[in-house]
One Martini backbone bead per residue (centre of mass of N, CA, C, O) as a GRO file, in nm:
protein
  214
    1MET     BB    1   0.091   0.040   0.024
    2ILE     BB    2   0.063   0.376  -0.019
    3THR     BB    3   0.252   0.595   0.239
    4PHE     BB    4   0.355   0.850   0.127
    5GLY     BB    5   0.322   1.123   0.359
    6PHE     BB    6   0.148   0.934   0.600
    7ARG     BB    7   0.319   0.814   0.844
    8HIS     BB    8   0.283   1.066   0.981
    9LYS     BB    9   0.038   1.181   1.198
   10TYR     BB   10   0.075   1.513   1.090
   11SER     BB   11   0.153   1.573   0.797
   12GLY     BB   12  -0.121   1.611   0.658
   13VAL     BB   13  -0.234   1.833   0.850
   14ILE     BB   14  -0.017   2.046   0.789
   15ARG     BB   15  -0.072   2.064   0.480
   16ALA     BB   16  -0.357   2.146   0.504
   17ALA     BB   17  -0.319   2.408   0.672
   18ILE     BB   18  -0.145   2.554   0.472
   19ALA     BB   19  -0.332   2.540   0.224
   20VAL     BB   20  -0.583   2.682   0.360
   21LEU     BB   21  -0.439   2.951   0.414
   22ILE     BB   22  -0.339   3.019   0.138
   23GLY     BB   23  -0.612   2.995  -0.005
   24CYS     BB   24  -0.762   3.220   0.157
   25ILE     BB   25  -0.571   3.454   0.080
   26MET     BB   26  -0.613   3.429  -0.224
   27ILE     BB   27  -0.930   3.489  -0.209
   28ILE     BB   28  -0.944   3.754  -0.050
   29ARG     BB   29  -0.652   3.851  -0.215
   30PRO     BB   30  -0.599   3.831  -0.548
   31GLY     BB   31  -0.431   4.098  -0.616
   32SER     BB   32  -0.198   4.057  -0.352
   33SER     BB   33  -0.104   3.774  -0.258
   34LEU     BB   34   0.133   3.686  -0.434
   35ILE     BB   35   0.320   3.909  -0.356
   36PHE     BB   36   0.325   3.854  -0.061
   37LEU     BB   37   0.438   3.569  -0.079
   38VAL     BB   38   0.701   3.645  -0.224
   39LYS     BB   39   0.807   3.835   0.006
   40VAL     BB   40   0.818   3.612   0.215
   41ILE     BB   41   1.024   3.438   0.063
   42ALA     BB   42   1.246   3.659   0.060
   43ALA     BB   43   1.272   3.686   0.369
   44ILE     BB   44   1.343   3.387   0.432
   45LEU     BB   45   1.609   3.399   0.266
   46VAL     BB   46   1.748   3.620   0.416
   47ALA     BB   47   1.731   3.489   0.700
   48SER     BB   48   1.888   3.228   0.620
   49GLY     BB   49   2.152   3.374   0.552
   50ILE     BB   50   2.202   3.485   0.835
   51VAL     BB   51   2.193   3.230   0.993
   52SER     BB   52   2.443   3.100   0.849
   53LEU     BB   53   2.642   3.309   0.925
   54VAL     BB   54   2.620   3.283   1.240
   55TYR     BB   55   2.678   2.978   1.250
   56GLY     BB   56   2.954   2.991   1.119
   57LEU     BB   57   3.089   3.184   1.336
   58VAL     BB   58   3.033   3.002   1.592
   59ASN     BB   59   3.146   2.738   1.413
   60ARG     BB   60   3.441   2.776   1.279
   61ARG     BB   61   3.616   2.550   1.422
   62ALA     BB   62   3.456   2.317   1.258
   63GLY     BB   63   3.407   2.442   1.001
   64GLY     BB   64   3.243   2.586   0.706
   65LEU     BB   65   3.250   2.896   0.664
   66GLY     BB   66   3.267   2.927   0.360
   67LEU     BB   67   2.998   2.789   0.287
   68MET     BB   68   2.812   2.977   0.469
   69ILE     BB   69   2.888   3.233   0.304
   70PHE     BB   70   2.784   3.139   0.037
   71ASN     BB   71   2.487   3.084   0.133
   72THR     BB   72   2.434   3.368   0.216
   73ILE     BB   73   2.483   3.521  -0.051
   74VAL     BB   74   2.270   3.359  -0.218
   75ASN     BB   75   2.021   3.406  -0.057
   76ILE     BB   76   2.029   3.722  -0.053
   77LEU     BB   77   2.026   3.764  -0.355
   78ILE     BB   78   1.763   3.622  -0.413
   79GLY     BB   79   1.586   3.779  -0.222
   80VAL     BB   80   1.629   4.053  -0.354
   81LEU     BB   81   1.534   3.981  -0.648
   82ILE     BB   82   1.249   3.904  -0.560
   83PHE     BB   83   1.182   4.182  -0.421
   84SER     BB   84   1.227   4.350  -0.684
   85PHE     BB   85   1.045   4.112  -0.866
   86PRO     BB   86   0.741   4.014  -0.789
   87GLU     BB   87   0.578   3.981  -1.045
   88GLU     BB   88   0.751   3.778  -1.211
   89VAL     BB   89   0.754   3.565  -0.974
   90ALA     BB   90   0.446   3.523  -0.951
   91GLY     BB   91   0.417   3.376  -1.228
   92PHE     BB   92   0.593   3.139  -1.145
   93VAL     BB   93   0.436   3.055  -0.887
   94THR     BB   94   0.182   2.972  -1.037
   95ILE     BB   95   0.305   2.735  -1.201
   96LEU     BB   96   0.386   2.572  -0.944
   97ILE     BB   97   0.111   2.543  -0.834
   98GLY     BB   98  -0.003   2.379  -1.070
   99ILE     BB   99   0.190   2.155  -1.063
  100ALA     BB  100   0.139   2.065  -0.759
  101LEU     BB  101  -0.163   2.007  -0.790
  102ILE     BB  102  -0.139   1.777  -0.996
  103VAL     BB  103   0.049   1.584  -0.823
  104PHE     BB  104  -0.118   1.577  -0.559
  105GLY     BB  105  -0.378   1.482  -0.693
  106LEU     BB  106  -0.261   1.207  -0.817
  107PHE     BB  107  -0.153   1.099  -0.558
  108GLN     BB  108  -0.422   1.075  -0.403
  109ILE     BB  109  -0.556   0.879  -0.597
  110VAL     BB  110  -0.358   0.649  -0.570
  111ALA     BB  111  -0.372   0.628  -0.257
  112MET     BB  112  -0.679   0.561  -0.249
  113ALA     BB  113  -0.664   0.314  -0.423
  114SER     BB  114  -0.475   0.152  -0.225
  115ALA     BB  115  -0.683   0.179   0.020
  116ALA     BB  116  -0.938   0.027  -0.081
  117SER     BB  117  -0.848  -0.270   0.031
  118PHE     BB  118  -0.901  -0.174   0.353
  119VAL     BB  119  -1.131   0.056   0.280
  120VAL     BB  120  -1.405   0.214   0.244
  121LEU     BB  121  -1.475   0.368  -0.088
  122GLY     BB  122  -1.608   0.602  -0.253
  123PHE     BB  123  -1.638   0.798  -0.540
  124TRP     BB  124  -1.634   1.068  -0.366
  125THR     BB  125  -1.334   1.051  -0.268
  126PHE     BB  126  -1.228   1.156  -0.577
  127ILE     BB  127  -1.328   1.448  -0.622
  128LEU     BB  128  -1.120   1.635  -0.492
  129PRO     BB  129  -0.859   1.541  -0.641
  130VAL     BB  130  -0.973   1.608  -0.918
  131MET     BB  131  -1.027   1.902  -0.871
  132CYS     BB  132  -0.725   1.971  -0.815
  133THR     BB  133  -0.616   1.877  -1.091
  134LEU     BB  134  -0.798   2.073  -1.257
  135GLY     BB  135  -0.694   2.334  -1.125
  136GLY     BB  136  -0.401   2.300  -1.216
  137THR     BB  137  -0.461   2.299  -1.515
  138LEU     BB  138  -0.598   2.587  -1.535
  139VAL     BB  139  -0.345   2.736  -1.436
  140LEU     BB  140  -0.155   2.653  -1.665
  141LEU     BB  141  -0.346   2.743  -1.915
  142ASN     BB  142  -0.468   3.024  -1.869
  143PRO     BB  143  -0.799   3.138  -1.952
  144PHE     BB  144  -0.750   3.412  -1.823
  145GLY     BB  145  -0.722   3.757  -1.822
  146THR     BB  146  -0.647   3.796  -1.522
  147ALA     BB  147  -0.448   3.763  -1.234
  148SER     BB  148  -0.678   3.769  -1.022
  149THR     BB  149  -0.829   3.529  -1.137
  150LEU     BB  150  -0.606   3.322  -1.123
  151THR     BB  151  -0.563   3.346  -0.818
  152LEU     BB  152  -0.844   3.248  -0.740
  153ILE     BB  153  -0.839   2.979  -0.853
  154ALA     BB  154  -0.591   2.879  -0.715
  155GLY     BB  155  -0.708   2.926  -0.426
  156ILE     BB  156  -0.930   2.719  -0.460
  157ALA     BB  157  -0.747   2.472  -0.534
  158VAL     BB  158  -0.576   2.485  -0.261
  159LEU     BB  159  -0.833   2.442  -0.080
  160VAL     BB  160  -0.921   2.181  -0.188
  161TYR     BB  161  -0.654   2.033  -0.121
  162GLY     BB  162  -0.666   2.073   0.187
  163ILE     BB  163  -0.927   1.916   0.231
  164SER     BB  164  -0.826   1.650   0.083
  165GLU     BB  165  -0.589   1.596   0.270
  166LEU     BB  166  -0.744   1.557   0.535
  167PHE     BB  167  -0.925   1.325   0.434
  168SER     BB  168  -0.690   1.135   0.343
  169SER     BB  169  -0.545   1.115   0.620
  170TRP     BB  170  -0.783   0.960   0.752
  171LYS     BB  171  -0.804   0.719   0.551
  172MET     BB  172  -0.513   0.625   0.583
  173ALA     BB  173  -0.504   0.565   0.878
  174ARG     BB  174  -0.708   0.336   0.850
  175ALA     BB  175  -0.562   0.161   0.651
  176MET     BB  176  -0.299   0.115   0.811
  177HIS     BB  177  -0.440  -0.028   1.045
  178GLU     BB  178  -0.549  -0.259   0.874
  179TYR     BB  179  -0.276  -0.352   0.766
  180GLU     BB  180  -0.141  -0.427   1.041
  181ILE     BB  181  -0.347  -0.652   1.094
  182LYS     BB  182  -0.311  -0.824   0.831
  183PHE     BB  183   0.030  -0.725   0.836
  184PRO     BB  184   0.237  -0.787   1.051
  185SER     BB  185   0.522  -0.723   1.190
  186SER     BB  186   0.860  -0.865   1.166
  187GLU     BB  187   1.000  -0.695   1.352
  188PRO     BB  188   1.183  -0.651   1.621
  189GLY     BB  189   0.933  -0.583   1.876
  190ALA     BB  190   0.692  -0.620   1.728
  191THR     BB  191   0.368  -0.613   1.712
  192ARG     BB  192   0.089  -0.878   1.700
  193LYS     BB  193  -0.235  -0.792   1.626
  194GLY     BB  194  -0.540  -0.878   1.624
  195LYS     BB  195  -0.883  -0.826   1.604
  196ASP     BB  196  -0.900  -0.887   1.925
  197GLY     BB  197  -0.621  -0.739   2.060
  198ILE     BB  198  -0.419  -0.954   2.069
  199ASP     BB  199  -0.081  -1.038   2.155
  200TYR     BB  200   0.141  -1.232   1.913
  201SER     BB  201   0.454  -1.206   1.947
  202SER     BB  202   0.524  -1.482   2.121
  203ALA     BB  203   0.437  -1.642   1.902
  204LYS     BB  204   0.476  -1.959   1.746
  205ASP     BB  205   0.527  -2.139   1.485
  206ALA     BB  206   0.410  -2.408   1.372
  207GLU     BB  207   0.525  -2.746   1.337
  208PHE     BB  208   0.529  -2.959   1.062
  209GLU     BB  209   0.520  -3.326   1.006
  210LYS     BB  210   0.553  -3.572   0.778
  211ALA     BB  211   0.458  -3.880   0.776
  212ASP     BB  212   0.560  -4.185   0.732
  213ASP     BB  213   0.503  -4.430   0.525
  214LYS     BB  214   0.412  -4.773   0.603
   0.00000   0.00000   0.00000
């Protein structure tokens, strides 16, 4: 069963929360939200560069100061460039959002299909991932006349992805629980519980010998 991205208990919830937050911002302020997000990214890069420099200076005896200085220069330069040309970068960010929505949507469809062997999933389970994928495709094709309309559609698609990710995380958690029951882990120290809740970790496999025909 495909469980990549869902093994950690809160990974899907965190992704969903971030997507819902970004989607809401893009929907509420479609005219300026992308510019704001781009400037936030630029500020993060600059801050990361400064942190790298401070870390390199504090730990210069351990070596690697030259690499830290190079990392600082690169991060700050990229951050300044992004901050100086936010409109151009915003267009590129929109393309990245479209690609990400398509990839994440398709991955959710595949993950839910693999989980269908262990939990009951109706066809409506796949509606949100399909909508997410279609939204990403619309963003990439850009059939809209204005940037604000494109941002609004992208924000709706990101919001749909966040809701879909939250729902998928819940379904995958149930599927993984059923999978562990059906295929108990064989690793040392792992528990082997049956559907009755009893731990069979210490139980040994019975050995059978075929009696010789006399």
